[in-house]
DOKOL-40534 format. One record per residue (C-alpha): residue in one letter; z, y, x. Coordinates in steps of 0.25 Angstrom, whole numbers, plus 2048, in hexadecimal, padded with zeros to 3 digits. Example, Ala and Ser with C-alpha at 12.3 -4.5 7.8 and 13.67 -1.06 7.14 Angstrom:
DOKOL-40534
A81F7EE831
S81D7FC837
//
This chain:
DOKOL-40534
M800800800
K7FC80D805
V80681A806
A7FC8227FC
E7FF8187F0
V80E81B7F2
M81082A7F7
S8128367EE
R80783F7EE
G80684E7EE
V80E8567F6
D8138627F5
P819867805
V823872805
D81D87E80E
L82587F81E
T82C88B819
A83088880C
T83F88780A
V84887B80B
Q84C87E7FD
A83E8817F9
A83B8727FD
A84786B7F8
T8448717EA
Q83686B7EB
M83E85E7EF
A84585E7E4
E8398627DA
L8328577DF
D83F84E7E0
V83B84A7EE
G8428487FB
A83884F805
V82C858804
L82085B80D
V821866817
G81486F819
T808870811
S7FE868809
E7F5866816
K80086581F
I80E85F821
D81986582B
G82585D826
I82D85681C
L83985C815
T843852810
D851854808
R85784D815
D85185881E
I857862814
I86585C815
L865859824
R85F867827
L86286F81D
V86E86D816
V876866821
D874874829
G87987C81E
R86C88381D
N86588B811
P85988280B
A854890805
E852897813
V84D88A81B
P84088781C
V83B878819
R835878828
D84287982D
V84886D826
M83B865825
S83885882D
A82D85C836
T82A84E83B
V82284882E
F81F83982E
S813839824
C80A82B820
G7FB82A81B
P7F882780D
D7F081B812
D7FC81781A
S803809815
V81080A80E
E816801819
A81180A823
A81981781C
F82480E81B
A82380A829
E82381882D
M82E81C824
R83781282B
E834816837
R836825836
Q84182382C
I83B82B822
R83B82B812
R82F83380F
M822835817
P816840813
V808839811
L7FD840819
D7EE83E819
D7E683D826
A7E684E829
G7F684D827
K7F6853817
P80084F80F
L7FD846803
G80A841800
I81683B802
V81C82E804
T82A829802
L83281E804
S83381B7F5
D82581C7F4
L8228127FF
A82E8097FA
K8268077EC
A81D8027F4
V8237F77FB
E8227E97F6
S82D7E37FC
P83C7E77F9
E8417E2807
K8377E980F
L83A7F7807
Q84A7F580A
A8477F1818
T83F7FF81A
L848808812
R853803819
E84C806828
I848814821
S85681881D
E85D814829
P85F81F834
H85881B840
R86581D849
S86A810840
R860809843
K85E80D852
S86D809853
A86B7FC84D
D85E7F9855
A8657FC861
D8727F385D
A8697E8859
A8647E8868
D8717E986E
G8747DD864
S8817E585F
P8887E1853
A8867EF84D
A8787EC84B
D87E7E1841
Q8867EB83A
Q87A7F583A
G8717EB833
S87B7E782A
A87D7F5825
R86E7F7823
A86D7EA81D
A8767F0812
E8727FC80F
P86A7FE802
A85D800802
//
């Protein structure tokens, strides 16, 4: 199955100079957790609810005064409409992201694909559960578990048990 079959089409990017408050209002109106930042021709970043919390709220900054460009994630991992759902899942797992812009060959945004969009296309509940667990697990926990496993440390067994007990 291709990304084009499950993605959300018709993106309305937020301008780099818009305030975080304006972007958050758009997110609320659309009932989404992220908006693309840029123009209908080019994406400059992505702004997520997590970006707002970690880069604005935690610092006590005023969302009505801070431009989106100061808070957004400027590194954007994307996929194409003809990419397979499995390839998009693999990229999300590797990058630990939950949303990816879908861009054409020229870099023009066509839509966005989310983890929940991709989950609908997965036939195996076991594969879905494993993928969701890997995407949700912080890199530092995985790296610690991998290092412990390489050392034969008992901490690896504890880490593995904790992961297995986590809800999907």
